[in-house]
C-alpha positions as CSV (number, residue, x, y, z in Angstrom):
1,M,-7.5,11.5,-5.0
2,D,-10.2,11.9,-1.9
3,K,-9.0,11.2,1.9
4,I,-10.5,8.8,2.7
5,K,-9.4,7.0,-0.3
6,E,-6.0,7.5,0.1
7,K,-5.9,6.9,3.9
8,I,-7.5,3.2,3.0
9,L,-4.7,2.5,0.5
10,I,-1.8,3.7,2.9
11,K,-3.5,1.3,5.5
12,A,-4.0,-1.6,3.0
13,L,-0.2,-1.0,1.9
14,D,1.2,-1.5,5.1
15,L,-1.0,-4.3,6.1
16,Y,-0.1,-6.1,2.8
17,N,3.7,-5.2,3.6
18,E,3.7,-6.6,7.2
19,K,1.6,-9.6,6.8
20,G,1.5,-10.6,2.9
21,F,-1.3,-9.7,0.5
22,N,-3.1,-13.0,1.3
23,K,-3.2,-12.8,5.0
24,V,-5.1,-9.6,4.6
25,S,-9.2,-9.5,4.3
26,I,-11.0,-6.5,3.4
27,R,-12.9,-7.3,6.5
28,G,-9.6,-7.3,8.3
29,L,-8.6,-3.9,6.7
30,S,-11.8,-2.1,7.4
31,K,-11.2,-3.4,11.0
32,E,-7.8,-2.1,11.3
33,L,-9.2,1.5,9.6
34,R,-12.2,1.5,12.1
35,I,-14.3,2.1,9.5
36,S,-17.6,0.0,8.5
37,H,-17.2,-2.8,5.8
38,S,-20.0,-1.3,3.5
39,N,-18.0,2.0,3.8
40,L,-15.0,0.4,2.7
41,L,-16.6,-1.5,-0.3
42,Y,-18.4,2.1,-1.4
43,H,-14.8,3.2,-1.8
44,F,-13.2,-0.3,-2.8
45,P,-15.7,-2.8,-4.2
46,T,-13.1,-5.7,-4.5
47,Q,-9.8,-5.9,-3.3
48,E,-8.5,-6.2,-6.8
49,D,-9.6,-2.2,-6.8
50,I,-7.6,-1.9,-3.7
51,V,-4.4,-3.4,-5.6
52,L,-5.1,-1.5,-8.5
53,G,-5.4,1.5,-6.5
54,L,-2.0,0.8,-4.9
55,H,-0.3,0.2,-8.0
56,E,-1.6,3.7,-9.5
57,M,0.2,5.0,-6.8
58,L,3.5,3.4,-7.6
59,F,3.0,4.2,-11.4
60,E,3.0,7.6,-10.5
61,K,5.8,7.8,-8.4
62,A,8.0,6.1,-11.4
63,I,6.6,8.5,-13.7
64,K,7.4,11.2,-11.6
65,L,11.1,10.3,-11.0
66,N,11.5,9.2,-14.8
67,G,10.7,12.6,-15.6
68,Q,13.5,13.9,-13.2
69,I,16.0,11.8,-14.9
70,L,15.4,12.9,-18.2
71,R,15.8,16.5,-17.6
72,K,19.5,15.5,-16.4
73,P,22.5,14.5,-18.7
74,F,23.3,11.0,-18.4
75,S,25.9,9.4,-16.4
76,I,27.1,6.7,-14.4
77,E,26.6,8.4,-11.5
78,M,23.3,9.7,-12.3
79,F,22.2,5.9,-13.7
80,F,23.2,4.6,-10.2
81,E,21.3,7.5,-8.4
82,S,17.9,7.0,-10.1
83,T,18.1,2.9,-9.7
84,I,18.6,4.0,-6.0
85,K,15.6,6.2,-6.1
86,G,13.7,3.5,-8.2
87,F,14.2,0.4,-6.1
88,S,13.3,2.4,-3.2
89,I,9.8,3.0,-4.8
90,V,9.5,-0.5,-5.4
91,Y,10.5,-1.6,-1.7
92,E,8.0,0.8,-0.3
93,F,5.3,-1.0,-2.8
94,R,7.1,-4.5,-1.8
95,F,3.8,-6.7,-1.3
96,L,3.2,-6.5,-5.2
97,F,6.9,-8.0,-6.2
98,V,6.5,-10.7,-3.1
99,D,2.8,-11.8,-3.8
100,F,3.9,-11.6,-7.7
101,H,2.7,-14.5,-9.3
102,S,-0.6,-15.1,-7.3
103,I,-1.6,-11.4,-7.2
104,C,-1.4,-11.7,-11.6
105,K,-3.1,-15.0,-11.5
106,L,-5.8,-13.6,-8.9
107,F,-6.4,-10.2,-10.9
108,P,-6.2,-10.3,-14.8
109,R,-7.1,-6.6,-15.0
110,L,-3.8,-5.9,-13.0
111,K,-2.1,-8.6,-14.7
112,A,-2.7,-6.8,-18.0
113,I,-1.5,-3.4,-16.8
114,L,1.9,-4.9,-15.6
115,I,2.0,-6.6,-19.5
116,S,1.6,-3.1,-20.8
117,V,4.1,-1.5,-17.9
118,A,6.6,-3.8,-18.7
119,E,6.7,-3.1,-22.5
120,V,6.9,0.8,-21.5
121,R,10.1,-0.2,-19.2
122,A,11.7,-2.2,-22.3
123,S,11.3,1.0,-24.5
124,M,12.9,3.0,-22.1
125,Y,15.9,0.6,-21.1
126,F,16.6,0.2,-25.3
127,G,16.4,4.4,-25.0
128,L,18.9,4.3,-22.1
129,I,21.2,1.6,-23.6
130,D,21.0,3.9,-27.1
131,E,22.0,7.1,-24.8
132,M,24.7,4.6,-23.3
133,I,26.2,3.7,-26.4
134,T,26.1,7.2,-28.2
135,R,28.4,8.3,-25.2
136,N,30.6,5.8,-25.4
137,I,29.8,4.1,-22.0
138,I,29.0,0.9,-23.8
139,R,29.9,-0.6,-26.8
140,E,27.7,-1.6,-29.7
141,K,25.8,-4.9,-30.0
142,E,27.8,-7.8,-31.7
143,Y,25.1,-10.0,-32.0
144,E,21.1,-9.7,-33.0
145,N,19.3,-9.4,-30.1
146,E,22.3,-8.9,-27.4
147,Y,20.7,-6.2,-25.8
148,C,17.2,-7.6,-26.0
149,N,18.5,-10.4,-24.2
150,L,20.1,-7.9,-21.3
151,I,16.6,-6.2,-21.3
152,E,14.7,-9.4,-20.4
153,L,17.4,-10.4,-17.6
154,I,16.8,-7.0,-16.3
155,K,13.0,-7.5,-16.2
156,I,13.0,-10.9,-14.9
157,F,15.9,-9.3,-11.7
158,S,13.3,-5.9,-11.4
159,D,10.5,-8.2,-10.8
160,N,12.0,-10.8,-8.4
161,W,15.1,-9.2,-6.6
162,V,12.7,-8.2,-3.5
163,S,11.4,-11.7,-3.0
164,S,14.7,-13.2,-3.3
165,A,15.8,-10.6,-0.7
166,M,13.1,-11.2,1.6
167,V,14.0,-15.2,2.4
168,Y,18.1,-14.6,1.3
169,D,19.1,-11.2,3.2
170,D,18.1,-9.7,6.5
171,S,20.2,-6.3,5.8
172,T,18.3,-3.1,6.5
173,E,16.3,-1.0,4.0
174,E,19.4,1.4,3.2
175,K,21.8,-1.4,2.6
176,L,19.1,-3.9,0.7
177,I,18.6,-1.3,-1.6
178,R,22.2,-0.2,-2.4
179,R,23.3,-4.2,-2.8
180,Y,20.4,-4.6,-5.3
181,T,21.0,-1.5,-7.1
182,I,25.0,-2.5,-7.8
183,L,23.8,-6.1,-9.1
184,L,21.2,-4.4,-11.4
185,L,23.9,-1.9,-12.9
186,S,26.6,-5.2,-12.9
187,F,24.6,-6.7,-15.5
188,F,26.1,-3.5,-17.9
189,Y,29.7,-4.1,-16.6
190,P,31.0,-6.4,-19.0
191,Y,29.5,-3.6,-22.1
192,M,31.5,-1.1,-20.3
193,Y,34.1,0.6,-21.6
194,S,37.4,1.0,-19.4
195,D,36.6,4.6,-18.5
196,A,32.9,3.5,-17.4
197,K,34.2,0.7,-15.5
198,E,36.5,3.0,-13.5
199,K,33.4,5.2,-12.4
200,F,31.3,2.0,-11.7
201,H,34.3,0.7,-9.5
202,M,34.4,4.1,-7.9
203,L,30.7,4.2,-7.0
204,V,30.3,0.4,-5.9
205,N,33.7,1.1,-3.3
206,Q,31.8,4.7,-1.6
C-alpha cells in the first residue's frame, strides 16, 4: 500500500472511532488531511472503498495473529492471551462494530465479505473446539449441534461487545479488553473439565 493511501486510512480510522462513521464525510476527511477532495477520490472513489480498505487492514492483522497462534501448542493460557490480542485488534477498528448494522446496510460488498469472514471464523472455532476436546480441556458434545450453538453465541458476542461496552462501560481500554476476554472464555467454562476450570480461575484472578 502506498503512503498516501495508508495516511488516508489511518486518519479515517481515527475520525470514525472518535466521531462515529456516520458523522465523517469524504469532504470532512479531505479537510482533516489537508488534501483536495479530488485527490482523496483518486485514491478512494467512495466511502465504501475507505471502509473496505480499513477492513482489509483489520483482516491482515487478524490473519497474522492467527498464524502466531497456530505455531504454539494449545493451552488455556494461550487461548486467553490470543483473545486479549484479538480483542485489541477489534477495539482498534471499533467503529466497524459500533456501527455494524448501518455499515452493512450501506455497503453490500462489505456485508458479503463479513459473511464470508464469519464462516472462516466459525471454521477456526470448530478446529479450536476439536483441539480442546482432544486435549481433555472440554468434554464431548452431549447433543446434536451443541457446539454449533456455542459458536453462534460467540459470533453474536464478538460482533456486539464493543457497542455494548461503549454504552455501559467507561473503563480504560486495557481493563475493557480484559473484562470482555474473560466473558468470552466464560462461554467455554461449563464445558471444561476440573483441571481447565482451575486454570481459568487462576487467569481471571490475576
